[in-house]
N, C-alpha and C positions, 0 to 999 in steps of 0.2 A: 765459538758458540757452543756452550755446553748442552743445549737442549735441542739439537738438530733432529733427532729421530725419536724424541720422547716429549711428553707434555711437561710444561714448566710447573713446578709445585708452588703455585701462588699462595695457597693456604699456609703451607709450611713456612714460606718466606715471611708472611705476615706475622705468624706466631713467633718466629725466632728473631725478627728484626723490626719490622715496621710497627708491630703491635706492642712493643715493649714500652714501658712507662717513659723511659728516657726519650725515645723517638716520638712519642705522642707529645711530650713537652716541647721538643724541638720544632715539630710541625706546627704546634699552636703558636709558638713565637714567630715563625716565618709567616704564618697567616695573619698575625697581628701586625707585623711590619707592612705587609701588603695592604691591609685595610687602612692603616695609617696613611700610606701614600695615596691611596684612592681618595680618602677623605680630604687630603691636602690638594687634590686635583693634579697630582704629578703622575698618576697611573690610572688606567681605565680597564674595566673588565674586557678581556678578549683582545688586548692590545699587542699580545705577543712579546711582552717585555717581562723581565724579572726585576725584583727589588733586591739590590745588592747591599750587603753589609760591608762597609769599608773595613772594619775590623770584625772578623767572623764571630758569630755567637760562640762557637766552640773555642775561640781564643780569648774569650772574656769580653767580647763586644756587646753592645746593647741595642735596643730598638729606638734609641733617641734619633730624632730627625737628622741630627748632624752626622750620624753614622750610616744613614741610608741614602741610596741613590738608585735611580732607575736606569737599567742597562738592557741591551738586547739580550735575548736568551743565549745566543752563540757567544757573545762577549763575556757573559757572566758564568757560563758553564765550562769555558775552556781557559786554561792557564798553563804557564810553563811548568814543566816537571823535570826533576833530576832523572838520571839514568835508572835509579832504583824505584822510580814511581812517586817519590815524595814531591811535594810542591817546592818550587824554587822560591827563595826569599821567605821572610818570616811574617809578611804583612797579612796573609789570609789565614 
């Protein structure tokens, strides 16, 4: 935990990562995928679920309905990793 005895620099984090144009574009794509699933009735606001891209956007996936599925947050945010921290398998 790097911020045990000092405040976390949220503003700096936003400026250097979350506020970049690339991250804004990625966030908009994720939000669009969620909205698409809500409109289709497969997800609801506050349901505690994530919209998963079968083929990740970062790996060339799209927001097509065939590439989207609703998963629990824990299932969507955890996956097997190699000893060096990289993801196992090439699917995601």
